[in-house]
N, CA, C and O atoms as a DFTB+ gen file, in Angstrom:
340 C
 N C O
     1  1      24.474       1.036      -0.766
     2  2      23.574       1.983      -0.686
     3  2      22.015       1.544      -1.301
     4  3      21.803       1.322      -2.494
     5  1      21.070       1.478      -0.305
     6  2      19.844       0.711      -0.612
     7  2      19.079       1.399      -2.093
     8  3      19.071       2.586      -2.418
     9  1      18.469       0.238      -2.825
    10  2      17.887       1.069      -4.050
    11  2      16.857       0.631      -3.740
    12  3      16.657      -0.419      -3.129
    13  1      15.813       1.664      -4.269
    14  2      14.548       1.957      -4.431
    15  2      13.909       0.511      -5.295
    16  3      14.642      -0.295      -5.868
    17  1      12.866       0.443      -5.252
    18  2      11.743      -1.073      -5.307
    19  2      11.789      -0.909      -6.764
    20  3      11.219       0.159      -6.986
    21  1      12.123      -1.353      -7.705
    22  2      11.637      -1.145      -9.204
    23  2      10.323      -1.787      -8.877
    24  3      10.138      -2.897      -8.378
    25  1       9.128      -0.570      -9.377
    26  2       7.739      -1.339      -9.054
    27  2       7.380      -1.869     -10.381
    28  3       6.712      -2.898     -10.282
    29  1       7.562      -1.575     -11.338
    30  2       7.167      -2.412     -12.615
    31  2       7.663      -4.365     -12.125
    32  3       6.865      -5.300     -12.193
    33  1       9.102      -4.478     -11.683
    34  2       9.199      -5.718     -12.183
    35  2       8.658      -6.662     -10.510
    36  3       8.202      -7.805     -10.510
    37  1       8.882      -5.788      -9.231
    38  2       7.933      -6.578      -8.358
    39  2       6.653      -6.373      -8.578
    40  3       6.173      -7.039      -7.662
    41  1       5.298      -5.688      -9.441
    42  2       4.356      -5.844      -9.541
    43  2       4.080      -7.377     -10.506
    44  3       3.198      -8.234     -10.459
    45  1       5.042      -7.237     -11.173
    46  2       5.187      -8.636     -11.771
    47  2       5.498      -9.859     -11.271
    48  3       4.781     -10.831     -11.511
    49  1       6.228      -9.913     -10.774
    50  2       6.336     -11.022      -9.448
    51  2       5.294     -11.380      -8.770
    52  3       4.566     -12.370      -8.838
    53  1       5.309     -10.152      -7.886
    54  2       3.548     -10.115      -7.060
    55  2       2.612     -10.956      -8.025
    56  3       2.041     -11.848      -7.397
    57  1       2.424     -10.938      -8.820
    58  2       1.027     -11.272     -10.003
    59  2       1.250     -12.313     -10.465
    60  3       0.237     -12.958     -10.736
    61  1       2.580     -12.974     -10.775
    62  2       2.684     -14.220     -11.033
    63  2       2.834     -15.387      -9.408
    64  3       2.527     -16.578      -9.379
    65  1       3.265     -14.740      -8.490
    66  2       3.071     -15.353      -7.446
    67  2       1.333     -15.420      -6.836
    68  3       0.918     -16.481      -6.371
    69  1       0.696     -14.549      -6.885
    70  2      -0.695     -14.257      -6.699
    71  2      -1.204     -15.269      -7.356
    72  3      -2.062     -15.906      -6.745
    73  1      -0.862     -15.705      -8.712
    74  2      -1.489     -16.978      -9.271
    75  2      -1.280     -18.213      -8.955
    76  3      -2.250     -18.963      -8.847
    77  1       0.013     -18.679      -8.742
    78  2       0.474     -19.627      -8.000
    79  2      -0.061     -19.763      -6.975
    80  3      -0.718     -20.801      -6.908
    81  1      -0.072     -18.895      -5.763
    82  2      -0.692     -19.121      -4.475
    83  2      -1.930     -18.397      -4.283
    84  3      -2.050     -17.571      -3.378
    85  1      -2.718     -18.635      -4.979
    86  2      -4.472     -18.167      -4.953
    87  2      -5.156     -18.212      -3.571
    88  3      -5.854     -17.315      -3.100
    89  1      -4.734     -19.849      -2.767
    90  2      -5.224     -19.417      -1.531
    91  2      -4.891     -18.237      -0.638
    92  3      -5.730     -17.963       0.221
    93  1      -3.886     -17.559      -0.705
    94  2      -3.590     -16.699       0.043
    95  2      -3.762     -15.191      -0.185
    96  3      -3.464     -14.768      -1.302
    97  1      -4.071     -14.594       0.459
    98  2      -5.060     -13.135      -0.014
    99  2      -3.745     -12.610      -0.651
   100  3      -2.679     -13.131      -0.324
   101  1      -3.787     -11.532      -1.606
   102  2      -2.893     -10.903      -2.583
   103  2      -2.169      -9.666      -1.683
   104  3      -1.087      -9.307      -2.147
   105  1      -2.543      -9.077      -0.657
   106  2      -1.945      -8.192       0.135
   107  2      -0.847      -8.832       0.575
   108  3       0.222      -8.225       0.504
   109  1      -0.889     -10.532       1.257
   110  2       0.529     -10.805       1.793
   111  2       1.354     -11.564       1.058
   112  3       2.459     -11.855       1.515
   113  1       0.929     -12.027      -0.261
   114  2       1.448     -12.189      -1.054
   115  2       2.406     -11.024      -1.507
   116  3       3.613     -11.251      -1.586
   117  1       1.878      -9.739      -1.817
   118  2       2.512      -8.293      -2.284
   119  2       3.680      -8.040      -1.082
   120  3       4.854      -7.706      -1.243
   121  1       2.867      -8.345       0.324
   122  2       4.245      -7.982       1.537
   123  2       5.028      -9.098       1.513
   124  3       5.822      -8.996       2.447
   125  1       5.247     -10.376       0.757
   126  2       6.277     -11.209       0.815
   127  2       7.114     -11.378       0.179
   128  3       8.242     -11.844       0.342
   129  1       6.006     -10.572      -1.463
   130  2       7.683     -10.067      -2.234
   131  2       8.528      -8.594      -1.756
   132  3       9.709      -8.299      -1.939
   133  1       7.653      -7.977      -1.217
   134  2       8.370      -6.704      -0.707
   135  2       9.304      -7.082       0.274
   136  3      10.457      -6.963      -0.140
   137  1       9.212      -7.505       1.452
   138  2       9.899      -8.101       2.244
   139  2      11.295      -8.864       1.827
   140  3      12.379      -8.632       2.363
   141  1      11.063      -9.868       0.719
   142  2      12.069     -10.384       0.273
   143  2      13.105      -9.276      -0.441
   144  3      14.310      -9.406      -0.228
   145  1      12.686      -8.328      -1.178
   146  2      13.397      -7.536      -1.683
   147  2      14.307      -6.924      -0.102
   148  3      15.485      -6.961       0.253
   149  1      13.317      -6.512       0.377
   150  2      14.589      -5.942       1.627
   151  2      15.432      -6.775       2.433
   152  3      16.251      -6.454       3.294
   153  1      15.145      -7.714       2.075
   154  2      16.162      -9.067       2.769
   155  2      17.510      -9.155       1.874
   156  3      18.733      -9.191       2.009
   157  1      16.465      -9.165       0.832
   158  2      18.311      -8.870      -0.364
   159  2      19.156      -8.339      -0.352
   160  3      20.325      -8.703      -0.475
   161  1      18.405      -6.674      -0.091
   162  2      19.319      -5.653      -0.228
   163  2      20.095      -5.671       1.548
   164  3      21.305      -5.484       1.676
   165  1      19.303      -5.885       2.605
   166  2      20.028      -6.057       3.711
   167  2      20.728      -6.774       3.722
   168  3      21.468      -6.482       4.662
   169  1      21.159      -7.879       3.145
   170  2      22.044      -8.957       3.066
   171  2      23.361      -8.776       2.086
   172  3      24.434      -9.379       2.074
   173  1      22.841      -7.691       1.259
   174  2      24.533      -7.613       0.591
   175  2      24.118      -7.866      -0.986
   176  3      24.775      -7.605      -1.993
   177  1      23.200      -8.283      -0.903
   178  2      23.037      -9.051      -2.445
   179  2      22.064      -8.270      -3.561
   180  3      21.142      -7.511      -3.263
   181  1      22.422      -8.580      -4.716
   182  2      21.554      -7.943      -5.714
   183  2      20.235      -7.794      -6.321
   184  3      19.823      -8.200      -7.407
   185  1      19.521      -6.973      -5.180
   186  2      17.832      -7.460      -5.375
   187  2      17.580      -7.506      -6.667
   188  3      17.340      -6.499      -7.334
   189  1      17.613      -8.644      -7.108
   190  2      17.151      -8.993      -9.168
   191  2      15.458      -9.308      -8.642
   192  3      15.054      -9.784      -7.581
   193  1      14.693      -8.823      -9.867
   194  2      13.438      -9.788      -9.513
   195  2      13.374     -11.037      -9.515
   196  3      12.574     -11.525      -8.717
   197  1      14.277     -12.096     -10.502
   198  2      14.661     -13.194     -10.574
   199  2      14.937     -13.909      -9.064
   200  3      14.523     -15.016      -8.722
   201  1      15.699     -13.031      -8.306
   202  2      16.263     -13.536      -7.002
   203  2      14.910     -13.444      -6.455
   204  3      14.129     -14.361      -6.709
   205  1      14.529     -12.455      -5.735
   206  2      13.334     -11.772      -5.171
   207  2      11.792     -12.945      -5.288
   208  3      10.952     -13.306      -4.463
   209  1      12.001     -13.206      -6.613
   210  2      10.750     -14.219      -6.917
   211  2      11.147     -15.639      -5.889
   212  3      10.403     -16.147      -5.050
   213  1      12.168     -15.951      -6.160
   214  2      13.148     -17.173      -5.574
   215  2      12.509     -17.442      -4.279
   216  3      11.774     -18.412      -4.092
   217  1      12.863     -16.384      -3.207
   218  2      12.963     -16.101      -1.990
   219  2      11.359     -16.067      -1.520
   220  3      10.910     -16.798      -0.637
   221  1      10.812     -15.381      -2.045
   222  2       9.137     -14.722      -1.893
   223  2       8.753     -16.239      -2.089
   224  3       8.393     -16.932      -1.138
   225  1       8.858     -16.755      -3.492
   226  2       7.966     -18.313      -3.571
   227  2       8.261     -19.464      -1.952
   228  3       7.521     -19.965      -1.106
   229  1       9.782     -19.449      -2.224
   230  2       9.798     -20.441      -0.969
   231  2       9.381     -19.995       0.563
   232  3       9.074     -20.853       1.390
   233  1       9.388     -18.983       0.790
   234  2       8.765     -18.824       2.009
   235  2       7.169     -18.438       1.450
   236  3       6.652     -18.148       2.529
   237  1       6.278     -18.292       0.603
   238  2       5.054     -18.438       0.710
   239  2       4.818     -20.182       0.387
   240  3       4.158     -20.562       1.354
   241  1       5.056     -21.351      -0.508
   242  2       5.300     -22.220       0.320
   243  2       5.427     -23.009       1.624
   244  3       4.788     -23.954       2.086
   245  1       6.674     -22.162       2.141
   246  2       6.530     -22.570       3.639
   247  2       5.102     -22.217       4.656
   248  3       4.721     -22.760       5.693
   249  1       4.569     -21.154       3.915
   250  2       3.760     -20.969       4.968
   251  2       2.121     -21.860       4.375
   252  3       1.114     -22.112       5.037
   253  1       2.410     -22.139       2.969
   254  2       1.225     -22.651       2.614
   255  2       1.185     -23.843       3.286
   256  3       0.242     -24.192       3.997
   257  1       2.712     -24.821       2.974
   258  2       2.978     -26.119       3.846
   259  2       2.537     -26.033       5.212
   260  3       1.805     -26.947       5.592
   261  1       2.792     -25.237       5.928
   262  2       2.805     -24.939       7.285
   263  2       1.134     -25.208       8.188
   264  3       0.897     -25.592       9.334
   265  1       0.299     -24.829       7.134
   266  2      -1.625     -24.613       7.887
   267  2      -1.634     -26.198       7.941
   268  3      -0.942     -27.051       7.385
   269  1      -2.694     -26.252       8.833
   270  2      -2.880     -27.786       9.339
   271  2      -4.042     -28.054       7.577
   272  3      -4.197     -27.212       6.692
   273  1      -4.620     -29.434       7.626
   274  2      -4.687     -30.048       6.782
   275  2      -6.070     -29.392       6.824
   276  3      -6.369     -29.091       5.668
   277  1      -6.924     -29.088       7.586
   278  2      -8.233     -28.854       7.091
   279  2      -8.011     -27.405       7.576
   280  3      -8.792     -26.986       8.430
   281  1      -7.033     -26.595       7.124
   282  2      -7.270     -24.712       6.615
   283  2      -7.585     -23.973       7.646
   284  3      -7.702     -22.747       7.654
   285  1      -7.755     -24.865       8.713
   286  2      -8.476     -23.481      10.028
   287  2      -6.728     -24.146      10.951
   288  3      -5.848     -24.997      10.822
   289  1      -7.209     -22.876      11.950
   290  2      -6.438     -23.373      13.216
   291  2      -6.078     -23.842      14.219
   292  3      -6.333     -23.275      15.281
   293  1      -5.473     -24.860      14.179
   294  2      -5.618     -26.086      15.383
   295  2      -6.089     -25.704      16.565
   296  3      -5.730     -24.585      16.932
   297  1      -7.217     -26.676      17.699
   298  2      -7.743     -26.076      18.272
   299  2      -7.245     -26.422      19.595
   300  3      -6.715     -27.498      19.873
   301  1      -7.452     -25.413      20.432
   302  2      -6.516     -25.490      21.910
   303  2      -6.114     -26.646      22.896
   304  3      -6.893     -27.557      23.171
   305  1      -4.917     -26.551      23.381
   306  2      -5.289     -27.914      23.941
   307  2      -6.072     -27.776      25.168
   308  3      -6.364     -26.624      25.487
   309  1      -6.446     -28.683      25.875
   310  2      -7.702     -28.455      26.887
   311  2      -5.862     -28.624      28.341
   312  3      -4.729     -28.967      28.002
   313  1      -6.338     -28.224      29.807
   314  2      -5.049     -28.190      30.324
   315  2      -4.868     -29.845      30.873
   316  3      -3.788     -30.360      31.163
   317  1      -6.234     -30.525      30.931
   318  2      -6.028     -31.634      31.346
   319  2      -5.823     -32.174      30.532
   320  3      -6.682     -33.030      30.742
   321  1      -5.034     -32.717      28.973
   322  2      -5.286     -33.271      28.043
   323  2      -4.621     -34.425      27.588
   324  3      -4.975     -35.315      26.815
   325  1      -3.020     -34.128      28.570
   326  2      -2.489     -35.298      28.980
   327  2      -2.392     -35.935      29.896
   328  3      -1.312     -36.476      30.134
   329  1      -3.358     -36.081      30.637
   330  2      -3.600     -36.853      31.879
   331  2      -4.495     -38.277      31.420
   332  3      -5.292     -38.477      30.503
   333  1      -4.149     -38.842      32.129
   334  2      -4.698     -40.536      32.574
   335  2      -5.505     -40.669      33.486
   336  3      -5.222     -40.752      34.681
   337  1      -6.808     -40.707      32.899
   338  2      -7.647     -41.012      34.358
   339  2      -9.065     -41.869      34.471
   340  3      -9.598     -42.039      35.568
């Protein structure tokens, strides 16, 4: 049976991760924490704040590391980019 969110525990996790990942929006971090909780429960794990924080941190690190070094989206490739001419 699914549990309800322990609001205090999730808020503390989100606050710690917001401090750690200041380059991401607080709303995005909060959503990631909630998604981690839902995923853990869906997979049948006991969703504790410690587990949720570890899963959410891994996801957030992946998001930060996947951004281009410039912090912007890569420009679109031109149709004839790979032709020699």
